[in-house]
C-alpha positions in Angstrom: 1.9 10.0 -0.3 2.6 8.5 -3.6 1.1 10.3 -6.7 -1.0 7.9 -8.8 -2.5 9.7 -11.2 -2.0 13.4 -12.4 -3.8 15.4 -15.2 -5.5 18.9 -15.4 -8.9 16.9 -14.4 -8.0 14.8 -11.8 -5.2 14.4 -9.2 -5.1 11.2 -6.8 -2.7 10.5 -4.3 -2.2 7.2 -2.4 -0.9 6.2 1.1 -0.2 2.4 1.6 2.3 1.5 4.5 3.5 -1.6 3.1 6.8 -1.4 5.2 4.9 -1.4 8.5 2.4 -4.0 7.1 5.0 -6.2 5.9 7.1 -6.0 9.4 3.8 -7.3 11.4 3.1 -9.7 9.2 6.7 -11.1 9.1 6.6 -11.1 12.5 3.3 -13.0 12.7 4.8 -15.6 10.9 7.9 -15.8 13.0 6.1 -15.9 16.2 3.7 -18.7 14.8 6.5 -20.8 13.7 7.8 -20.5 16.8 4.3 -22.1 18.6 4.4 -24.7 16.0 8.0 -25.7 16.5 7.5 -25.1 20.9 4.0 -27.4 20.5 6.0 -30.1 18.2 8.9 -30.3 21.2 6.3 -30.3 23.8 6.4 -27.3 25.3 2.8 -26.3 25.8 3.4 -23.0 27.6 5.4 -21.9 25.1 3.2 -22.9 22.1 0.4 -20.8 23.9 1.9 -18.0 24.1 3.3 -18.1 20.4 0.1 -19.9 18.6 -2.9 -17.5 20.6 -1.6 -14.7 22.7 1.1 -12.7 20.6 -0.8 -13.5 17.1 -3.7 -12.2 18.4 -1.6 -9.0 19.7 0.0 -8.6 16.2 -3.4 -9.6 14.3 -5.0 -6.4 16.2 -2.2 -4.0 15.0 -2.9 -5.3 11.7 -6.3 -4.3 11.9 -6.1 -1.4 13.9 -3.0 0.3 12.4 -2.3 -0.7 8.8 -4.6 1.5 7.0 -5.1 2.7 3.1 -5.8 6.5 2.7 -6.5 7.8 -1.0 -6.8 11.7 -1.5 -8.6 12.2 -4.7 -9.4 15.8 -6.2 -11.6 16.1 -9.5 -12.4 18.9 -11.0 -15.2 17.3 -13.3 -17.1 16.4 -10.4 -16.2 19.5 -8.0 -15.0 16.3 -5.9 -12.5 16.4 -3.1 -12.3 13.0 -1.8 -10.6 10.9 0.9 -11.0 7.8 1.6 -9.8 5.2 4.1 -9.6 1.4 3.7 -8.8 -0.6 6.8 -9.0 -4.5 7.5 -12.7 -3.6 9.3 -14.4 -1.6 6.3 -14.0 1.7 4.4 -15.0 5.2 5.0 -15.1 8.0 2.5 -15.3 11.9 3.5 -16.0 13.9 0.2 -16.0 18.0 0.2 -16.7 20.6 -2.6 -13.5 21.0 -4.4 -14.1 24.9 -4.5 -13.6 24.8 -0.5 -9.9 23.4 -0.9 -7.6 26.7 -0.5 -4.3 24.7 -0.3 -2.4 21.5 0.9 0.3 22.6 3.9 2.7 20.1 4.9 2.5 19.5 8.8 5.5 18.2 11.5 5.9 16.6 14.2 9.7 16.7 16.0 10.6 14.0 17.8 13.9 13.5 19.6 15.9 11.4 16.6 14.1 13.0 13.5 11.2 15.1 12.1 8.1 13.2 10.7 5.4 14.8 7.8 1.8 14.5 6.9 0.0 16.8 4.5 -2.9 18.8 5.7 -6.0 20.5 3.6 -6.6 23.7 4.4 -10.9 24.2 3.7 -12.0 28.0 3.6 -15.8 27.1 2.9 -18.2 24.6 3.9 -19.3 23.2 7.3 -16.0 21.8 7.8 -13.9 24.9 7.4 -10.3 24.6 8.6 -7.1 22.4 8.4 -7.5 18.6 8.3 -4.9 16.0 8.0 -5.2 13.3 5.6 -3.4 10.7 7.3 -3.7 10.4 10.9 0.2 9.4 11.0 3.2 11.6 10.3 5.9 9.7 8.2 9.8 10.6 7.3 11.1 10.6 3.6 10.3 13.1 0.6 6.7 11.6 0.3 4.4 14.4 2.1 6.4 17.3 0.5 6.3 15.5 -3.0 2.3 15.3 -2.3 2.0 18.9 -0.9 3.7 20.4 -3.8 1.7 18.3 -6.5 -1.6 19.7 -4.9 -0.5 23.0 -4.4 0.5 23.0 -8.4 -2.2 21.4 -9.2 -5.0 23.6 -7.7 -3.2 26.6 -9.4 -3.5 25.1 -12.9 -5.2 27.6 -15.3 -7.5 25.0 -16.8 -9.9 27.2 -18.6 -7.1 28.6 -20.9 -5.9 25.3 -21.4 -6.0 23.6 -24.7 -8.5 20.8 -25.0 -6.2 17.4 -25.1 -7.1 14.8 -28.1 
């Protein structure tokens, strides 16, 4: 996740799967181009697959798997908000910030590499327990940086900090 905003009052992290969405979009354009070429050369069967069937599956993958996740921690309103946006709509989950104890790094091991995601540990309220911020695991430094940023932000002593001008 990328740190978008980090002040003592508010922390905002965002995950947008740009690479995955770009690859699927390029695949969609390539398949449609293949279908148009087949249509213009008179190959109706290939045009059917290239203009209807395969693009429908690629669009289905875009709609289901491309999702933006935003995590907002706001001290002023004592709010932890997790927003998920897809092509089908948006959802929002809110918790009281005081219930957030820490962020943890969850890992998944595959044959080729380890992948990671951020999880939040809530110690109060109706949803006490560990909750993943994103449903997918990714590689790279993003999740580790996100966990460090969340825990550092939670550890700040904002009551003794001088007021900002």
